[in-house]
C-alpha positions as CSV (number, residue, x, y, z in Angstrom):
1,X,-33.1,22.8,-1.1
2,X,-29.5,23.5,-1.6
3,X,-26.8,22.8,0.4
4,X,-23.3,23.7,0.2
5,X,-20.2,21.4,-0.7
6,X,-19.0,20.0,2.5
7,X,-15.7,19.3,1.0
8,X,-15.1,23.2,0.9
9,X,-13.4,24.4,4.1
10,X,-15.4,26.6,5.8
11,X,-18.1,23.8,5.0
12,X,-16.3,21.2,6.1
13,X,-15.3,23.1,9.7
14,X,-18.7,24.2,10.5
15,X,-20.5,20.6,10.0
16,X,-17.6,18.8,11.8
17,X,-16.0,21.1,14.0
18,X,-18.7,22.8,15.5
19,X,-18.5,22.7,19.5
20,X,-22.7,23.2,19.5
21,X,-23.2,20.2,17.4
22,X,-20.6,17.7,18.5
23,X,-22.7,14.6,18.2
24,X,-22.1,14.7,14.3
25,X,-18.2,14.5,14.5
26,X,-18.9,11.8,17.1
27,X,-21.0,9.6,15.6
28,X,-18.9,10.5,12.3
29,X,-15.7,9.2,14.0
30,X,-17.7,6.4,15.5
31,X,-19.2,5.2,12.2
32,X,-15.9,5.3,10.5
33,X,-13.1,4.4,12.5
34,X,-12.5,0.8,14.4
35,X,-12.2,2.0,18.1
36,X,-11.9,-0.6,21.1
37,X,-14.8,1.5,22.8
38,X,-16.9,3.9,21.3
39,X,-16.5,7.6,21.6
40,X,-19.2,9.7,23.9
41,X,-17.7,12.8,23.8
42,X,-14.9,15.1,22.4
43,X,-13.4,18.4,22.8
44,X,-12.8,20.0,19.6
45,X,-9.3,21.5,19.6
46,X,-9.8,24.1,17.0
47,X,-13.6,24.7,16.8
48,X,-15.3,26.5,14.3
49,X,-15.7,30.1,14.4
50,X,-18.2,32.6,12.4
51,X,-15.2,33.9,10.0
52,X,-14.7,37.2,8.8
53,X,-14.0,37.5,4.6
54,X,-10.3,38.9,5.9
55,X,-9.8,36.3,7.5
56,X,-10.2,33.7,4.6
57,X,-6.7,32.0,4.6
58,X,-6.8,31.6,8.3
59,X,-9.4,29.1,7.7
60,X,-8.9,25.6,8.9
61,X,-9.1,22.5,6.7
62,X,-8.8,20.0,9.5
63,X,-10.8,19.2,12.8
64,X,-8.8,17.9,15.6
65,X,-10.7,16.7,18.8
66,X,-9.7,14.5,21.9
67,X,-11.9,11.8,23.5
68,X,-12.1,11.6,27.6
69,X,-9.5,9.2,27.3
70,X,-7.1,11.4,25.7
71,X,-6.9,9.8,22.5
72,X,-6.4,12.5,19.5
73,X,-8.0,12.6,16.2
74,X,-7.3,14.6,13.2
75,X,-10.1,14.6,10.6
76,X,-8.8,16.5,7.6
77,X,-10.5,17.0,4.2
78,X,-8.3,17.3,1.1
79,X,-9.7,18.3,-2.1
80,X,-6.3,19.1,-4.3
81,X,-4.0,15.9,-5.1
82,X,-0.5,16.3,-3.3
83,X,2.2,14.6,-4.4
84,X,3.6,14.1,-1.0
85,X,0.0,14.0,1.1
86,X,0.2,10.2,2.4
87,X,4.0,11.6,3.9
88,X,2.9,14.9,5.0
89,X,-0.3,13.0,6.6
90,X,2.5,10.7,8.3
91,X,4.5,13.2,9.7
92,X,1.4,15.6,10.6
93,X,0.2,12.5,12.9
94,X,3.9,11.7,14.5
95,X,4.0,15.7,15.6
96,X,0.6,15.4,17.1
97,X,2.0,12.8,19.1
98,X,5.2,14.2,19.8
99,X,3.8,17.2,20.9
100,X,2.1,15.9,23.7
101,X,5.3,15.6,25.9
102,X,7.1,18.6,27.2
103,X,11.1,18.0,27.4
104,X,11.5,14.9,30.2
105,X,7.9,14.0,30.2
106,X,7.1,10.8,31.0
107,X,6.3,8.3,27.7
108,X,3.4,6.9,29.5
109,X,1.3,9.6,29.4
110,X,1.5,9.7,25.5
111,X,-2.1,9.0,23.6
112,X,-2.9,7.4,20.5
113,X,-3.4,9.9,17.3
114,X,-5.6,8.7,14.9
115,X,-6.0,10.3,11.2
116,X,-8.6,10.3,9.3
117,X,-7.9,11.9,5.7
118,X,-11.4,12.4,3.3
119,X,-9.5,12.6,-0.2
120,X,-11.1,13.8,-3.1
121,X,-8.5,11.9,-5.5
122,X,-7.1,8.7,-5.7
123,X,-4.1,7.9,-3.5
124,X,-3.9,4.0,-3.3
125,X,-3.8,3.1,-7.1
126,X,-3.4,-0.5,-6.5
127,X,-6.6,-0.5,-4.6
128,X,-10.1,0.0,-5.6
129,X,-11.4,0.0,-1.9
130,X,-12.8,3.6,-0.8
131,X,-11.9,3.0,2.7
132,X,-8.3,1.9,4.0
133,X,-7.1,1.5,7.4
134,X,-3.1,1.5,7.8
135,X,-1.5,0.3,10.9
136,X,2.1,-0.4,12.0
137,X,2.5,-4.2,12.4
138,X,5.3,-7.1,12.6
139,X,6.1,-8.2,8.8
140,X,6.2,-11.5,9.2
141,X,3.5,-11.7,12.2
142,X,1.2,-9.1,11.4
143,X,1.1,-8.5,15.0
144,X,-0.1,-5.2,15.8
145,X,2.3,-4.0,19.0
146,X,2.7,-0.5,18.2
147,X,-0.8,0.7,18.5
148,X,-0.4,4.3,18.8
149,X,-0.6,5.4,15.2
150,X,-3.1,4.8,12.5
151,X,-3.9,6.6,9.3
152,X,-7.7,5.8,7.9
153,X,-8.6,7.3,4.1
154,X,-11.7,8.0,2.3
155,X,-10.9,8.3,-1.4
156,X,-14.2,9.8,-2.6
157,X,-14.0,9.1,-6.1
158,X,-13.7,5.4,-5.5
159,X,-17.1,5.4,-3.9
160,X,-19.6,4.8,-6.3
161,X,-22.9,3.8,-4.2
162,X,-26.2,5.5,-5.3
163,X,-28.9,7.1,-2.4
164,X,-30.5,3.7,-2.7
165,X,-27.6,1.5,-2.4
166,X,-26.6,2.7,1.0
167,X,-26.1,0.2,3.5
168,X,-24.3,1.3,6.5
169,X,-24.5,4.5,8.4
170,X,-20.7,4.9,7.2
171,X,-21.8,4.9,3.6
172,X,-24.5,7.5,4.1
173,X,-21.7,9.9,6.0
174,X,-19.8,9.2,2.7
175,X,-22.4,10.0,0.5
176,X,-23.3,13.1,2.4
177,X,-19.8,14.6,1.8
178,X,-19.6,13.3,-1.8
179,X,-23.0,14.3,-3.2
180,X,-24.5,17.0,-0.9
181,X,-23.9,20.0,-3.3
182,X,-25.9,18.1,-6.0
183,X,-28.7,17.5,-4.0
184,X,-32.2,19.1,-3.3
185,X,-33.4,17.1,-0.6
186,X,-32.4,15.2,2.6
187,X,-32.3,11.5,1.7
188,X,-34.8,9.6,3.3
189,X,-32.2,7.3,4.7
190,X,-30.5,9.7,6.1
191,X,-32.1,8.0,9.7
192,X,-29.8,9.5,12.4
193,X,-30.2,12.5,14.2
194,X,-26.7,13.3,13.8
195,X,-26.9,13.0,9.9
196,X,-30.0,15.0,9.8
197,X,-28.3,17.7,11.6
198,X,-25.4,17.5,9.6
199,X,-27.9,18.4,6.3
200,X,-29.7,20.8,8.1
201,X,-26.1,22.7,8.9
202,X,-25.6,22.6,5.3
203,X,-28.7,23.5,3.8
204,X,-27.5,27.4,2.6
205,X,-30.6,29.1,4.2
206,X,-28.9,28.7,7.6
207,X,-25.7,30.8,6.7
208,X,-25.3,34.2,7.0
209,X,-24.3,36.5,4.2
210,X,-20.9,36.5,5.5
211,X,-20.1,32.5,6.0
212,X,-21.7,32.6,2.3
213,X,-19.2,35.3,0.7
214,X,-16.3,33.2,2.2
215,X,-18.0,30.1,1.1
216,X,-18.4,31.4,-2.4
217,X,-14.5,32.8,-2.4
218,X,-13.3,29.5,-1.4
219,X,-15.4,27.7,-4.3
220,X,-14.0,29.9,-6.5
221,X,-10.5,29.2,-5.4
222,X,-10.8,25.4,-6.1
223,X,-12.4,25.7,-9.1
224,X,-9.3,28.1,-10.2
225,X,-6.7,25.7,-8.4
226,X,-8.2,22.8,-10.8
227,X,-8.0,25.4,-13.7
228,X,-4.7,25.7,-13.0
229,X,-3.9,22.1,-12.5
230,X,-5.3,21.2,-15.7
231,X,-4.0,23.7,-18.0
232,X,-0.7,22.6,-16.4
233,X,-1.1,19.3,-17.5
234,X,-2.6,20.1,-20.9
235,X,0.5,22.3,-21.5
236,X,2.7,19.5,-20.1
237,X,1.1,17.3,-22.5
238,X,1.7,19.4,-25.4
239,X,5.1,20.4,-24.5
240,X,5.9,16.4,-24.3
241,X,4.3,16.0,-27.6
242,X,6.5,18.9,-29.4
243,X,9.4,17.7,-27.9
244,X,8.7,14.2,-28.8
245,X,8.1,15.2,-32.2
246,X,11.5,17.2,-32.7
247,X,13.6,14.3,-30.8
248,X,11.6,11.8,-33.3
249,X,12.6,14.0,-36.2
250,X,16.3,14.6,-35.1
251,X,16.5,10.6,-34.8
252,X,14.9,9.8,-37.9
253,X,17.4,12.4,-39.8
254,X,20.4,11.0,-38.0
255,X,18.9,7.5,-39.0
256,X,18.4,8.7,-42.7
257,X,22.0,10.0,-43.1
258,X,23.4,6.9,-41.6
259,X,21.7,4.8,-44.0
260,X,22.7,7.1,-47.0
261,X,26.3,7.0,-45.8
262,X,26.0,3.3,-45.3
263,X,24.4,3.3,-49.1
264,X,27.1,5.7,-50.4
265,X,30.1,3.1,-49.2
266,X,28.2,-0.3,-50.3
267,X,28.3,1.3,-53.7
268,X,32.0,2.6,-53.7
269,X,33.1,-0.7,-52.4
270,X,31.2,-2.5,-55.4
271,X,32.8,-0.4,-57.9
272,X,36.1,-1.1,-56.6
273,X,35.4,-4.8,-56.3
274,X,34.6,-4.5,-59.7
275,X,38.0,-3.1,-60.6
276,X,39.8,-6.0,-58.5
277,X,40.9,-4.0,-55.7
278,X,42.4,-5.8,-52.9
279,X,39.5,-6.2,-49.7
280,X,42.2,-4.5,-47.3
281,X,42.4,-1.1,-49.1
282,X,38.7,-1.2,-50.1
283,X,38.0,-1.5,-46.1
284,X,40.4,1.3,-45.2
285,X,38.8,3.6,-47.9
286,X,35.1,3.0,-47.6
287,X,35.0,2.2,-43.8
288,X,33.2,-0.8,-44.0
289,X,33.9,-4.1,-42.2
290,X,35.9,-6.9,-43.8
291,X,32.9,-9.4,-43.1
292,X,30.5,-6.8,-45.5
293,X,33.1,-6.3,-48.0
294,X,33.7,-10.1,-48.3
295,X,30.0,-10.8,-48.6
296,X,29.7,-8.2,-51.4
297,X,32.5,-10.0,-53.5
298,X,31.0,-13.5,-52.9
299,X,27.6,-11.9,-54.3
300,X,28.9,-10.2,-57.1
301,X,31.1,-13.3,-58.5
302,X,29.0,-15.2,-61.2
303,X,27.6,-18.3,-60.2
């Protein structure tokens, strides 16, 4: 068996945004999120459509869905690290929330929007937890009264469990997203119907030639982008090192120049003291302080 990488745009959308297999998205959301009531049915708002190769750029990275209560879900797979991704996630969710109403609409009709980001990079460097839930709470009481917006994040690089260490269904879903492309079999502990179905859809023999062509193109684009980022990082390090060396050399030369001028002034001052010139004249001619010249005179006097 050979599986596609679920982190790729087309694979993610085909697996989690497929109208024909809604059970996958339903189970994934129920297992990953803390919901007051389990989702029983969803409408996928931007469902997967078999792509044409020329339509590659229009492939959507996120899956949007709504349950029977009107609650909205945004599930986004983010492979490349973005400097302002967290801000964009908040903006994206807030925009989805505000767009529920037309001008003059009644606010009581607004429904919660829940964001779930699956990240192939570290977003929260102060935490080692691979899953985090972010709510709007009162700073002092931690009371959660503003309940209509929340953000959840799975940081794949922090998930370290092996196939035989998976405990919860949530673990098994994360493992599927993280490791499917490296596997040659469906893990025995993939023991829910939705999870088994996800592996089956990810199996490359189930894909059309056109889907695989788009998938390969997106894989190449991911690797190209990663190479561009790595090259920029290496170039930046090299440029920083060169700049540091240049500045260090300049500072060293400047420091040497100052030390040389200081030594020259001290030597001249010593010669003037030997000729019994007064301190004020020596200070004026050498630029040394009166304290330095006085100390030189005291050190030169016989003990």
